[in-house]
DRENKOLNU-286046 format. One record per residue (C-alpha): residue number from 0; x, y, z. Coordinates in Angstrom, 1 decimal, m for minus. Layout:
BEGIN
<node resi="NUM" c1="X" c2="Y" c3="Z"/>
...
***
This chain:
BEGIN
<node resi="0" c1="0.0" c2="0.0" c3="0.0"/>
<node resi="1" c1="1.6" c2="3.2" c3="m1.1"/>
<node resi="2" c1="0.9" c2="6.5" c3="m2.7"/>
<node resi="3" c1="4.1" c2="7.7" c3="m4.5"/>
<node resi="4" c1="4.2" c2="10.4" c3="m7.1"/>
<node resi="5" c1="7.2" c2="10.0" c3="m9.5"/>
<node resi="6" c1="9.1" c2="13.3" c3="m9.5"/>
<node resi="7" c1="10.6" c2="12.5" c3="m12.9"/>
<node resi="8" c1="7.2" c2="12.7" c3="m14.6"/>
<node resi="9" c1="5.3" c2="15.7" c3="m13.2"/>
<node resi="10" c1="2.6" c2="15.2" c3="m15.8"/>
<node resi="11" c1="1.4" c2="12.1" c3="m14.0"/>
<node resi="12" c1="m1.3" c2="12.7" c3="m11.3"/>
<node resi="13" c1="m1.3" c2="11.0" c3="m7.9"/>
<node resi="14" c1="m4.4" c2="9.1" c3="m8.9"/>
<node resi="15" c1="m2.6" c2="7.4" c3="m11.7"/>
<node resi="16" c1="0.2" c2="6.0" c3="m9.5"/>
<node resi="17" c1="m1.8" c2="5.3" c3="m6.3"/>
<node resi="18" c1="m1.9" c2="1.7" c3="m5.5"/>
<node resi="19" c1="m5.2" c2="0.6" c3="m4.0"/>
<node resi="20" c1="m4.9" c2="m0.7" c3="m0.5"/>
<node resi="21" c1="m4.9" c2="m4.5" c3="m0.1"/>
<node resi="22" c1="m7.1" c2="m4.4" c3="3.0"/>
<node resi="23" c1="m8.3" c2="m7.4" c3="5.0"/>
<node resi="24" c1="m10.1" c2="m7.7" c3="8.3"/>
<node resi="25" c1="m9.1" c2="m11.3" c3="8.9"/>
<node resi="26" c1="m5.6" c2="m11.9" c3="7.6"/>
<node resi="27" c1="m3.8" c2="m11.0" c3="10.8"/>
<node resi="28" c1="m3.6" c2="m11.3" c3="14.5"/>
<node resi="29" c1="m2.0" c2="m13.9" c3="16.8"/>
<node resi="30" c1="m4.5" c2="m16.6" c3="16.3"/>
<node resi="31" c1="m4.3" c2="m16.3" c3="12.5"/>
<node resi="32" c1="m0.5" c2="m16.5" c3="12.6"/>
<node resi="33" c1="m0.7" c2="m19.6" c3="14.9"/>
<node resi="34" c1="m3.1" c2="m21.3" c3="12.5"/>
<node resi="35" c1="m0.8" c2="m20.5" c3="9.6"/>
<node resi="36" c1="2.1" c2="m22.1" c3="11.3"/>
<node resi="37" c1="0.0" c2="m25.2" c3="12.1"/>
<node resi="38" c1="m1.3" c2="m25.3" c3="8.5"/>
<node resi="39" c1="m4.8" c2="m24.6" c3="9.6"/>
<node resi="40" c1="m5.1" c2="m21.5" c3="7.5"/>
<node resi="41" c1="m3.5" c2="m20.7" c3="4.2"/>
<node resi="42" c1="m2.2" c2="m17.3" c3="3.1"/>
<node resi="43" c1="m5.6" c2="m16.5" c3="1.7"/>
<node resi="44" c1="m7.6" c2="m18.8" c3="4.1"/>
<node resi="45" c1="m7.5" c2="m21.7" c3="1.6"/>
<node resi="46" c1="m7.3" c2="m24.2" c3="4.5"/>
<node resi="47" c1="m10.1" c2="m22.7" c3="6.6"/>
<node resi="48" c1="m12.0" c2="m25.9" c3="6.5"/>
<node resi="49" c1="m9.2" c2="m27.5" c3="8.6"/>
<node resi="50" c1="m9.5" c2="m24.8" c3="11.2"/>
<node resi="51" c1="m13.2" c2="m25.2" c3="11.4"/>
<node resi="52" c1="m13.0" c2="m28.9" c3="11.9"/>
<node resi="53" c1="m10.2" c2="m28.8" c3="14.5"/>
<node resi="54" c1="m11.9" c2="m26.1" c3="16.6"/>
<node resi="55" c1="m15.2" c2="m27.9" c3="16.4"/>
<node resi="56" c1="m13.6" c2="m31.2" c3="17.5"/>
<node resi="57" c1="m11.7" c2="m29.5" c3="20.3"/>
<node resi="58" c1="m14.8" c2="m27.9" c3="21.7"/>
<node resi="59" c1="m17.3" c2="m30.8" c3="21.1"/>
<node resi="60" c1="m15.7" c2="m34.2" c3="20.9"/>
<node resi="61" c1="m14.2" c2="m34.3" c3="24.5"/>
<node resi="62" c1="m17.6" c2="m33.3" c3="25.8"/>
<node resi="63" c1="m19.2" c2="m36.3" c3="24.1"/>
<node resi="64" c1="m16.5" c2="m38.8" c3="25.2"/>
<node resi="65" c1="m16.5" c2="m37.6" c3="28.8"/>
<node resi="66" c1="m20.3" c2="m37.6" c3="28.9"/>
<node resi="67" c1="m20.3" c2="m41.2" c3="27.6"/>
<node resi="68" c1="m17.7" c2="m42.2" c3="30.2"/>
<node resi="69" c1="m19.8" c2="m40.7" c3="33.0"/>
<node resi="70" c1="m23.0" c2="m42.1" c3="31.7"/>
<node resi="71" c1="m24.5" c2="m38.7" c3="30.9"/>
<node resi="72" c1="m24.5" c2="m38.8" c3="27.2"/>
<node resi="73" c1="m27.9" c2="m40.4" c3="26.5"/>
<node resi="74" c1="m29.7" c2="m40.4" c3="29.9"/>
<node resi="75" c1="m28.8" c2="m41.8" c3="33.2"/>
<node resi="76" c1="m29.4" c2="m39.9" c3="36.4"/>
<node resi="77" c1="m29.4" c2="m36.4" c3="34.9"/>
<node resi="78" c1="m32.4" c2="m34.5" c3="33.6"/>
<node resi="79" c1="m30.5" c2="m33.1" c3="30.6"/>
<node resi="80" c1="m28.1" c2="m35.6" c3="28.9"/>
<node resi="81" c1="m25.5" c2="m34.2" c3="26.6"/>
<node resi="82" c1="m27.1" c2="m35.3" c3="23.4"/>
<node resi="83" c1="m30.4" c2="m33.8" c3="24.5"/>
<node resi="84" c1="m28.8" c2="m30.4" c3="25.2"/>
<node resi="85" c1="m29.6" c2="m28.6" c3="21.9"/>
<node resi="86" c1="m27.9" c2="m25.3" c3="22.8"/>
<node resi="87" c1="m24.5" c2="m27.0" c3="23.6"/>
<node resi="88" c1="m24.5" c2="m29.1" c3="20.4"/>
<node resi="89" c1="m25.6" c2="m26.4" c3="17.9"/>
<node resi="90" c1="m23.2" c2="m24.0" c3="19.5"/>
<node resi="91" c1="m20.1" c2="m26.2" c3="18.7"/>
<node resi="92" c1="m21.3" c2="m28.1" c3="15.6"/>
<node resi="93" c1="m23.1" c2="m25.3" c3="13.8"/>
<node resi="94" c1="m22.4" c2="m21.8" c3="15.1"/>
<node resi="95" c1="m18.7" c2="m22.3" c3="15.8"/>
<node resi="96" c1="m17.8" c2="m23.6" c3="12.2"/>
<node resi="97" c1="m20.0" c2="m20.8" c3="10.7"/>
<node resi="98" c1="m18.0" c2="m18.2" c3="12.6"/>
<node resi="99" c1="m14.7" c2="m19.6" c3="11.2"/>
<node resi="100" c1="m16.0" c2="m20.0" c3="7.6"/>
<node resi="101" c1="m17.3" c2="m16.4" c3="7.8"/>
<node resi="102" c1="m13.7" c2="m15.3" c3="7.7"/>
<node resi="103" c1="m13.3" c2="m16.5" c3="4.1"/>
<node resi="104" c1="m16.5" c2="m14.8" c3="3.0"/>
<node resi="105" c1="m15.6" c2="m11.5" c3="4.7"/>
<node resi="106" c1="m12.0" c2="m11.6" c3="3.3"/>
<node resi="107" c1="m13.2" c2="m12.1" c3="m0.2"/>
<node resi="108" c1="m16.2" c2="m9.8" c3="m0.2"/>
<node resi="109" c1="m15.6" c2="m7.0" c3="2.3"/>
<node resi="110" c1="m12.0" c2="m6.3" c3="1.4"/>
<node resi="111" c1="m12.8" c2="m5.2" c3="m2.1"/>
<node resi="112" c1="m15.2" c2="m2.5" c3="m0.8"/>
<node resi="113" c1="m12.2" c2="m0.5" c3="0.4"/>
<node resi="114" c1="m10.7" c2="m0.6" c3="m3.1"/>
<node resi="115" c1="m13.9" c2="0.9" c3="m4.6"/>
<node resi="116" c1="m13.3" c2="4.1" c3="m2.7"/>
<node resi="117" c1="m10.1" c2="4.5" c3="m4.9"/>
<node resi="118" c1="m11.3" c2="2.8" c3="m8.0"/>
<node resi="119" c1="m14.4" c2="5.0" c3="m8.3"/>
<node resi="120" c1="m12.5" c2="8.1" c3="m7.3"/>
<node resi="121" c1="m14.8" c2="8.7" c3="m4.3"/>
<node resi="122" c1="m11.9" c2="9.9" c3="m2.1"/>
<node resi="123" c1="m10.6" c2="13.2" c3="m3.2"/>
<node resi="124" c1="m7.1" c2="13.1" c3="m4.7"/>
<node resi="125" c1="m5.4" c2="15.3" c3="m2.0"/>
<node resi="126" c1="m6.8" c2="12.9" c3="0.7"/>
<node resi="127" c1="m5.5" c2="9.7" c3="m0.8"/>
<node resi="128" c1="m2.5" c2="9.6" c3="1.5"/>
<node resi="129" c1="m4.8" c2="10.0" c3="4.5"/>
<node resi="130" c1="m6.9" c2="7.2" c3="3.2"/>
<node resi="131" c1="m3.8" c2="5.0" c3="2.9"/>
<node resi="132" c1="m2.8" c2="5.9" c3="6.5"/>
<node resi="133" c1="m6.3" c2="4.9" c3="7.7"/>
<node resi="134" c1="m6.0" c2="1.4" c3="6.1"/>
<node resi="135" c1="m2.6" c2="0.9" c3="7.6"/>
<node resi="136" c1="m3.8" c2="1.9" c3="11.0"/>
<node resi="137" c1="m6.6" c2="m0.6" c3="10.8"/>
<node resi="138" c1="m4.1" c2="m3.3" c3="10.0"/>
<node resi="139" c1="m2.0" c2="m2.4" c3="13.0"/>
<node resi="140" c1="m5.0" c2="m2.7" c3="15.3"/>
<node resi="141" c1="m5.9" c2="m6.0" c3="13.7"/>
<node resi="142" c1="m2.5" c2="m7.4" c3="14.3"/>
<node resi="143" c1="m2.1" c2="m6.3" c3="18.0"/>
<node resi="144" c1="m1.4" c2="m9.2" c3="20.3"/>
<node resi="145" c1="m2.7" c2="m7.1" c3="23.2"/>
<node resi="146" c1="m6.2" c2="m7.0" c3="21.8"/>
<node resi="147" c1="m6.6" c2="m10.8" c3="21.5"/>
<node resi="148" c1="m4.9" c2="m11.3" c3="24.9"/>
<node resi="149" c1="m7.5" c2="m8.9" c3="26.4"/>
<node resi="150" c1="m10.3" c2="m10.8" c3="24.7"/>
<node resi="151" c1="m8.9" c2="m14.0" c3="26.2"/>
<node resi="152" c1="m9.0" c2="m12.5" c3="29.7"/>
<node resi="153" c1="m12.5" c2="m11.2" c3="29.1"/>
<node resi="154" c1="m13.9" c2="m14.6" c3="28.2"/>
<node resi="155" c1="m12.4" c2="m16.2" c3="31.2"/>
<node resi="156" c1="m13.9" c2="m13.6" c3="33.5"/>
<node resi="157" c1="m16.9" c2="m11.7" c3="32.2"/>
<node resi="158" c1="m17.7" c2="m14.4" c3="29.6"/>
<node resi="159" c1="m17.9" c2="m17.3" c3="32.1"/>
<node resi="160" c1="m19.8" c2="m15.1" c3="34.6"/>
<node resi="161" c1="m22.4" c2="m14.3" c3="31.9"/>
<node resi="162" c1="m22.7" c2="m17.9" c3="30.9"/>
<node resi="163" c1="m23.2" c2="m19.0" c3="34.5"/>
<node resi="164" c1="m25.9" c2="m16.5" c3="35.2"/>
<node resi="165" c1="m27.7" c2="m16.2" c3="31.9"/>
<node resi="166" c1="m27.3" c2="m19.5" c3="30.0"/>
<node resi="167" c1="m26.4" c2="m22.4" c3="32.3"/>
<node resi="168" c1="m29.4" c2="m24.5" c3="33.2"/>
<node resi="169" c1="m30.3" c2="m24.8" c3="36.9"/>
<node resi="170" c1="m31.2" c2="m28.5" c3="36.7"/>
<node resi="171" c1="m29.1" c2="m31.7" c3="37.0"/>
<node resi="172" c1="m27.3" c2="m31.8" c3="33.6"/>
<node resi="173" c1="m24.5" c2="m33.6" c3="31.9"/>
<node resi="174" c1="m22.1" c2="m30.8" c3="32.9"/>
<node resi="175" c1="m23.2" c2="m29.9" c3="36.5"/>
<node resi="176" c1="m25.4" c2="m30.5" c3="39.4"/>
<node resi="177" c1="m26.9" c2="m27.6" c3="41.5"/>
<node resi="178" c1="m26.4" c2="m27.4" c3="45.2"/>
<node resi="179" c1="m27.6" c2="m24.5" c3="47.4"/>
<node resi="180" c1="m27.0" c2="m21.9" c3="44.7"/>
<node resi="181" c1="m23.7" c2="m23.4" c3="43.5"/>
<node resi="182" c1="m23.0" c2="m25.9" c3="40.7"/>
<node resi="183" c1="m20.7" c2="m28.9" c3="40.9"/>
<node resi="184" c1="m19.1" c2="m29.6" c3="37.6"/>
<node resi="185" c1="m18.7" c2="m33.0" c3="36.2"/>
<node resi="186" c1="m15.5" c2="m34.0" c3="34.3"/>
<node resi="187" c1="m17.3" c2="m33.0" c3="31.0"/>
<node resi="188" c1="m18.4" c2="m29.8" c3="32.8"/>
<node resi="189" c1="m14.8" c2="m28.8" c3="33.5"/>
<node resi="190" c1="m13.9" c2="m29.2" c3="29.9"/>
<node resi="191" c1="m17.1" c2="m27.3" c3="28.9"/>
<node resi="192" c1="m16.3" c2="m24.4" c3="31.2"/>
<node resi="193" c1="m12.5" c2="m24.2" c3="30.9"/>
<node resi="194" c1="m12.1" c2="m25.0" c3="27.1"/>
<node resi="195" c1="m15.3" c2="m25.2" c3="25.0"/>
<node resi="196" c1="m17.2" c2="m22.1" c3="26.2"/>
<node resi="197" c1="m14.0" c2="m19.9" c3="26.2"/>
<node resi="198" c1="m13.1" c2="m21.1" c3="22.7"/>
<node resi="199" c1="m16.5" c2="m20.2" c3="21.3"/>
<node resi="200" c1="m16.7" c2="m16.9" c3="23.2"/>
<node resi="201" c1="m13.2" c2="m15.9" c3="22.0"/>
<node resi="202" c1="m14.1" c2="m16.5" c3="18.4"/>
<node resi="203" c1="m17.3" c2="m14.5" c3="18.7"/>
<node resi="204" c1="m15.7" c2="m11.7" c3="20.6"/>
<node resi="205" c1="m12.9" c2="m11.5" c3="18.0"/>
<node resi="206" c1="m15.5" c2="m10.9" c3="15.4"/>
<node resi="207" c1="m16.9" c2="m8.0" c3="17.4"/>
<node resi="208" c1="m13.4" c2="m6.6" c3="17.7"/>
<node resi="209" c1="m13.0" c2="m6.8" c3="13.9"/>
<node resi="210" c1="m16.3" c2="m5.0" c3="13.4"/>
<node resi="211" c1="m15.0" c2="m2.2" c3="15.7"/>
<node resi="212" c1="m11.9" c2="m2.0" c3="13.5"/>
<node resi="213" c1="m14.0" c2="m2.0" c3="10.3"/>
<node resi="214" c1="m16.3" c2="0.8" c3="11.6"/>
<node resi="215" c1="m13.4" c2="2.8" c3="12.9"/>
<node resi="216" c1="m11.9" c2="2.6" c3="9.4"/>
<node resi="217" c1="m15.2" c2="3.7" c3="7.8"/>
<node resi="218" c1="m15.4" c2="6.6" c3="10.3"/>
<node resi="219" c1="m11.9" c2="7.8" c3="9.3"/>
<node resi="220" c1="m13.0" c2="7.6" c3="5.6"/>
<node resi="221" c1="m16.2" c2="9.5" c3="6.3"/>
<node resi="222" c1="m14.0" c2="12.4" c3="7.7"/>
<node resi="223" c1="m12.1" c2="12.7" c3="4.4"/>
<node resi="224" c1="m13.2" c2="14.8" c3="1.4"/>
<node resi="225" c1="m15.4" c2="12.5" c3="m0.6"/>
<node resi="226" c1="m16.7" c2="13.1" c3="m4.1"/>
<node resi="227" c1="m20.3" c2="12.1" c3="m3.7"/>
<node resi="228" c1="m22.8" c2="12.7" c3="m6.5"/>
<node resi="229" c1="m26.5" c2="13.3" c3="m5.8"/>
<node resi="230" c1="m27.2" c2="12.1" c3="m9.4"/>
<node resi="231" c1="m25.5" c2="8.8" c3="m8.9"/>
<node resi="232" c1="m27.8" c2="5.9" c3="m10.1"/>
<node resi="233" c1="m27.4" c2="4.1" c3="m6.7"/>
<node resi="234" c1="m29.2" c2="7.0" c3="m5.1"/>
<node resi="235" c1="m26.7" c2="7.0" c3="m2.3"/>
<node resi="236" c1="m24.2" c2="9.4" c3="m3.6"/>
<node resi="237" c1="m22.1" c2="6.6" c3="m5.1"/>
<node resi="238" c1="m21.5" c2="4.7" c3="m1.8"/>
<node resi="239" c1="m24.5" c2="2.4" c3="m1.9"/>
<node resi="240" c1="m22.1" c2="m0.5" c3="m2.1"/>
<node resi="241" c1="m21.5" c2="m0.1" c3="1.6"/>
<node resi="242" c1="m25.1" c2="m1.1" c3="2.4"/>
<node resi="243" c1="m25.1" c2="m4.0" c3="0.0"/>
<node resi="244" c1="m21.7" c2="m5.1" c3="1.2"/>
<node resi="245" c1="m22.9" c2="m5.3" c3="4.8"/>
<node resi="246" c1="m24.8" c2="m8.5" c3="4.0"/>
<node resi="247" c1="m21.5" c2="m10.2" c3="3.8"/>
<node resi="248" c1="m21.5" c2="m10.1" c3="7.6"/>
<node resi="249" c1="m24.6" c2="m12.2" c3="7.6"/>
<node resi="250" c1="m22.8" c2="m15.5" c3="8.6"/>
<node resi="251" c1="m22.0" c2="m13.8" c3="11.9"/>
<node resi="252" c1="m25.6" c2="m12.9" c3="12.4"/>
<node resi="253" c1="m26.7" c2="m16.4" c3="11.4"/>
<node resi="254" c1="m24.3" c2="m17.9" c3="14.0"/>
<node resi="255" c1="m25.8" c2="m15.8" c3="16.7"/>
<node resi="256" c1="m29.3" c2="m16.8" c3="15.5"/>
<node resi="257" c1="m28.3" c2="m20.4" c3="15.8"/>
<node resi="258" c1="m27.0" c2="m19.7" c3="19.4"/>
<node resi="259" c1="m30.3" c2="m18.0" c3="20.3"/>
<node resi="260" c1="m32.4" c2="m20.8" c3="18.7"/>
<node resi="261" c1="m30.5" c2="m23.4" c3="20.8"/>
<node resi="262" c1="m30.9" c2="m21.4" c3="24.0"/>
<node resi="263" c1="m34.7" c2="m21.0" c3="23.4"/>
<node resi="264" c1="m35.1" c2="m24.7" c3="22.4"/>
<node resi="265" c1="m33.6" c2="m25.8" c3="25.7"/>
<node resi="266" c1="m36.0" c2="m23.6" c3="27.7"/>
<node resi="267" c1="m39.0" c2="m24.8" c3="25.7"/>
<node resi="268" c1="m38.2" c2="m28.5" c3="25.6"/>
<node resi="269" c1="m36.6" c2="m28.9" c3="29.0"/>
<node resi="270" c1="m38.2" c2="m26.2" c3="31.2"/>
<node resi="271" c1="m41.6" c2="m26.4" c3="29.3"/>
<node resi="272" c1="m41.8" c2="m22.7" c3="28.7"/>
<node resi="273" c1="m44.1" c2="m21.5" c3="25.8"/>
<node resi="274" c1="m42.2" c2="m20.6" c3="22.6"/>
<node resi="275" c1="m44.0" c2="m17.3" c3="22.3"/>
<node resi="276" c1="m42.7" c2="m16.1" c3="25.6"/>
<node resi="277" c1="m39.4" c2="m15.5" c3="23.9"/>
<node resi="278" c1="m40.6" c2="m13.2" c3="21.1"/>
<node resi="279" c1="m39.1" c2="m10.2" c3="22.8"/>
<node resi="280" c1="m35.7" c2="m11.9" c3="23.0"/>
<node resi="281" c1="m35.8" c2="m12.9" c3="19.4"/>
<node resi="282" c1="m37.0" c2="m9.4" c3="18.2"/>
<node resi="283" c1="m34.5" c2="m7.6" c3="20.4"/>
<node resi="284" c1="m31.6" c2="m9.8" c3="19.3"/>
<node resi="285" c1="m32.4" c2="m9.2" c3="15.6"/>
<node resi="286" c1="m32.8" c2="m5.5" c3="16.1"/>
<node resi="287" c1="m29.6" c2="m5.2" c3="18.0"/>
<node resi="288" c1="m27.5" c2="m7.1" c3="15.4"/>
<node resi="289" c1="m29.0" c2="m5.1" c3="12.5"/>
<node resi="290" c1="m28.1" c2="m1.8" c3="14.3"/>
<node resi="291" c1="m24.6" c2="m3.1" c3="15.0"/>
<node resi="292" c1="m24.0" c2="m3.9" c3="11.3"/>
<node resi="293" c1="m25.9" c2="m1.0" c3="9.6"/>
<node resi="294" c1="m26.0" c2="1.7" c3="12.3"/>
<node resi="295" c1="m22.4" c2="2.9" c3="11.8"/>
<node resi="296" c1="m23.0" c2="3.7" c3="8.1"/>
<node resi="297" c1="m24.9" c2="6.7" c3="9.3"/>
<node resi="298" c1="m21.5" c2="8.3" c3="9.7"/>
<node resi="299" c1="m21.7" c2="9.1" c3="6.1"/>
<node resi="300" c1="m25.0" c2="11.0" c3="6.4"/>
<node resi="301" c1="m23.5" c2="14.5" c3="6.9"/>
<node resi="302" c1="m21.5" c2="14.3" c3="3.6"/>
<node resi="303" c1="m24.5" c2="12.7" c3="1.8"/>
<node resi="304" c1="m26.7" c2="15.6" c3="3.1"/>
<node resi="305" c1="m24.2" c2="18.1" c3="1.8"/>
<node resi="306" c1="m24.1" c2="16.4" c3="m1.6"/>
<node resi="307" c1="m27.9" c2="16.3" c3="m1.7"/>
<node resi="308" c1="m28.2" c2="20.1" c3="m1.0"/>
<node resi="309" c1="m25.5" c2="20.9" c3="m3.6"/>
<node resi="310" c1="m27.0" c2="18.6" c3="m6.2"/>
<node resi="311" c1="m30.5" c2="19.8" c3="m5.7"/>
<node resi="312" c1="m29.5" c2="23.3" c3="m6.2"/>
<node resi="313" c1="m27.2" c2="22.7" c3="m9.2"/>
<node resi="314" c1="m29.5" c2="20.3" c3="m11.0"/>
<node resi="315" c1="m32.5" c2="22.5" c3="m10.3"/>
<node resi="316" c1="m30.7" c2="25.4" c3="m12.0"/>
<node resi="317" c1="m29.7" c2="23.2" c3="m14.9"/>
<node resi="318" c1="m33.3" c2="21.8" c3="m15.3"/>
<node resi="319" c1="m34.7" c2="25.3" c3="m15.2"/>
<node resi="320" c1="m32.4" c2="26.6" c3="m17.9"/>
<node resi="321" c1="m33.0" c2="23.5" c3="m20.1"/>
<node resi="322" c1="m36.8" c2="23.8" c3="m19.8"/>
<node resi="323" c1="m36.8" c2="27.5" c3="m20.6"/>
<node resi="324" c1="m34.8" c2="26.9" c3="m23.7"/>
<node resi="325" c1="m36.9" c2="24.0" c3="m24.6"/>
<node resi="326" c1="m40.1" c2="26.0" c3="m24.3"/>
<node resi="327" c1="m38.7" c2="28.9" c3="m26.1"/>
<node resi="328" c1="m37.8" c2="26.7" c3="m29.1"/>
<node resi="329" c1="m40.8" c2="24.3" c3="m29.2"/>
<node resi="330" c1="m43.7" c2="26.1" c3="m27.4"/>
<node resi="331" c1="m43.4" c2="29.5" c3="m29.2"/>
<node resi="332" c1="m45.3" c2="30.8" c3="m32.2"/>
<node resi="333" c1="m43.2" c2="28.8" c3="m34.7"/>
<node resi="334" c1="m44.9" c2="25.8" c3="m36.2"/>
<node resi="335" c1="m43.2" c2="22.5" c3="m36.4"/>
<node resi="336" c1="m43.8" c2="19.5" c3="m38.5"/>
<node resi="337" c1="m44.7" c2="16.3" c3="m36.5"/>
<node resi="338" c1="m41.7" c2="14.6" c3="m38.0"/>
<node resi="339" c1="m39.4" c2="17.1" c3="m36.3"/>
<node resi="340" c1="m40.8" c2="16.2" c3="m32.8"/>
<node resi="341" c1="m40.3" c2="12.5" c3="m33.5"/>
<node resi="342" c1="m36.7" c2="12.9" c3="m34.6"/>
<node resi="343" c1="m35.3" c2="15.8" c3="m32.6"/>
<node resi="344" c1="m32.9" c2="15.1" c3="m29.8"/>
<node resi="345" c1="m34.4" c2="17.8" c3="m27.5"/>
<node resi="346" c1="m37.3" c2="15.5" c3="m26.5"/>
<node resi="347" c1="m34.9" c2="12.7" c3="m25.6"/>
<node resi="348" c1="m32.6" c2="15.1" c3="m23.7"/>
<node resi="349" c1="m35.6" c2="16.4" c3="m21.7"/>
<node resi="350" c1="m36.5" c2="12.8" c3="m20.8"/>
<node resi="351" c1="m33.0" c2="11.9" c3="m19.8"/>
<node resi="352" c1="m32.6" c2="15.1" c3="m17.7"/>
<node resi="353" c1="m35.9" c2="14.3" c3="m16.0"/>
<node resi="354" c1="m34.5" c2="10.8" c3="m15.0"/>
<node resi="355" c1="m31.3" c2="12.4" c3="m13.6"/>
<node resi="356" c1="m33.3" c2="14.9" c3="m11.6"/>
<node resi="357" c1="m35.5" c2="12.1" c3="m10.3"/>
<node resi="358" c1="m32.3" c2="10.4" c3="m9.0"/>
<node resi="359" c1="m31.3" c2="13.6" c3="m7.2"/>
<node resi="360" c1="m34.7" c2="14.0" c3="m5.6"/>
<node resi="361" c1="m34.8" c2="10.4" c3="m4.5"/>
<node resi="362" c1="m31.3" c2="10.3" c3="m3.1"/>
<node resi="363" c1="m31.0" c2="8.8" c3="0.4"/>
<node resi="364" c1="m29.2" c2="10.2" c3="3.4"/>
<node resi="365" c1="m28.1" c2="6.7" c3="4.5"/>
<node resi="366" c1="m26.2" c2="4.3" c3="2.2"/>
<node resi="367" c1="m28.5" c2="1.3" c3="2.8"/>
<node resi="368" c1="m32.0" c2="0.3" c3="1.9"/>
<node resi="369" c1="m35.0" c2="m1.6" c3="3.4"/>
<node resi="370" c1="m33.9" c2="m4.7" c3="1.5"/>
<node resi="371" c1="m30.6" c2="m4.6" c3="3.4"/>
<node resi="372" c1="m32.4" c2="m4.6" c3="6.7"/>
<node resi="373" c1="m34.7" c2="m7.4" c3="5.7"/>
<node resi="374" c1="m31.8" c2="m9.6" c3="4.5"/>
<node resi="375" c1="m29.9" c2="m9.2" c3="7.7"/>
<node resi="376" c1="m33.1" c2="m9.8" c3="9.8"/>
<node resi="377" c1="m33.6" c2="m13.1" c3="7.9"/>
<node resi="378" c1="m30.1" c2="m14.1" c3="8.7"/>
<node resi="379" c1="m31.0" c2="m14.1" c3="12.4"/>
<node resi="380" c1="m34.5" c2="m15.4" c3="11.9"/>
<node resi="381" c1="m33.8" c2="m18.4" c3="9.7"/>
<node resi="382" c1="m32.2" c2="m20.5" c3="12.5"/>
<node resi="383" c1="m35.3" c2="m19.8" c3="14.7"/>
<node resi="384" c1="m37.7" c2="m21.3" c3="12.2"/>
<node resi="385" c1="m37.3" c2="m25.0" c3="13.3"/>
<node resi="386" c1="m38.6" c2="m23.9" c3="16.7"/>
<node resi="387" c1="m42.0" c2="m23.5" c3="15.2"/>
<node resi="388" c1="m42.1" c2="m27.4" c3="15.2"/>
<node resi="389" c1="m42.5" c2="m27.1" c3="19.0"/>
<node resi="390" c1="m45.9" c2="m25.4" c3="18.4"/>
<node resi="391" c1="m47.1" c2="m26.9" c3="15.1"/>
<node resi="392" c1="m46.8" c2="m30.4" c3="13.7"/>
<node resi="393" c1="m44.9" c2="m30.7" c3="10.4"/>
<node resi="394" c1="m48.2" c2="m31.1" c3="8.6"/>
<node resi="395" c1="m49.8" c2="m28.0" c3="10.1"/>
<node resi="396" c1="m46.7" c2="m26.0" c3="9.4"/>
<node resi="397" c1="m46.7" c2="m27.2" c3="5.7"/>
<node resi="398" c1="m50.3" c2="m26.2" c3="5.3"/>
<node resi="399" c1="m49.7" c2="m22.8" c3="6.9"/>
<node resi="400" c1="m46.8" c2="m22.1" c3="4.5"/>
<node resi="401" c1="m48.8" c2="m23.3" c3="1.5"/>
<node resi="402" c1="m51.7" c2="m21.0" c3="2.5"/>
<node resi="403" c1="m49.3" c2="m18.0" c3="2.9"/>
<node resi="404" c1="m47.7" c2="m18.6" c3="m0.5"/>
<node resi="405" c1="m50.8" c2="m19.3" c3="m2.5"/>
<node resi="406" c1="m53.5" c2="m17.3" c3="m0.6"/>
***
C-alpha cells in the first residue's frame, strides 16, 4: 500500500500511481499466525475448513467422550443428557464452524469494498495519503497481540460469569449438578467451562473486535473529502455498495441466530416454557444485530446531506435553464412538423434530464435500503424457524406455508 508520485514525470497525477490498499479484516492477529504455522489457514484462508474442523472437535468431541464415560450422554441420572442439550450441540457443531467459515466470506467480499473508494474516485485526490494511512492503522490494530490477549482475559472472567448467570441450566445436567446456589461440575463440565465455552466466546468476541476496527476505518474515511454525486444511479451518492456489502457479515448474524435458537429450544423442551414467551428476546436480538451492522453507516450522512443540498441546487438550475430553452424553441409561435418532434434530440434530452433529476430528488441520506435490513433480519431469523415445530406439527406447518404462499 503506497501513494508515490514519481518526481521524474510531473505530468502524472497522484491518482494514476496510487496503489489501491490491499485491505483485509481477517488476515492478521496472533490466532491467524498460529493457524498459519500449524497449516490450519493458508495465506488466503484456503485451508479454513481444517481450522473449522479442528476447533469444532476440540470444543465438542471431548464433551461427548467424557459424557459417555460418566453415563451422561444419553440419559442416566441427569435431567439433561449431553445429546439432549440442543444449545450446547448447535453452539459447537453449527455456530462455531460458521464463525470460522465467515472469515473466508468476509475476506473475499468485504476487502474489495475499500478498493472501490479509490477505483471509483470517491476519495478526493489530496486525501488519498490519509486514506492509505487509515487502512494501515486498521491493519496495525488487527495485528495487535494485546487486543486478542484482552479478549482471552475477558472470556475467562466476564464471559464465564455471563454464561453461569444467563445461559447455564439450573437442573441436573451432563455438565453440572446444582447445590444451594452453586453448581458442581462433572469432568465433562470442567472441559465445557475451561475450554469449550471460552473457545467459542473468544471467536465470537474476536468478530466484534473486527467489526469495531471496520467501523473505525469507515469513520476515518467519512472524515475525508469525498466526491459524492447526488445524481448517482445508486441514489446513495455513489457509496450504496456499503449497504449491500454489509450483507457479507450475515454469517456472523446467522451464527448468533443459531445460538439464540439453541438457547430457546432448551427452555422450551426442557423447562416447558411456551415458545411465544421468547418473542421479545428474538426481536431484540435481531434489532440489536442489525443496528450493529448498519448503524455505523450513518457516519456518512453529513456528507450525503451536503451532496444532496448541492446537487438539488445545481441540477435544479440546470433543469430550469433547459426547460426554458426547450419551451422557447418548441412552445413558441413557430410551427413545427410532426416529424421534427419525433426525430429531434431535444425531447430525448428532456426525458434523460428528468431521469437524472429524479435520481437527485430520491437520493437517500443513508447508504443502505430496506432490503438490506430485511436480508440481515432473515439471517438471524432463519435458525429460529425450526422452533415452530414445538408449536405446530410438520403437517400443520406445511399447510400454513402453502396458505401463505398461494393465498
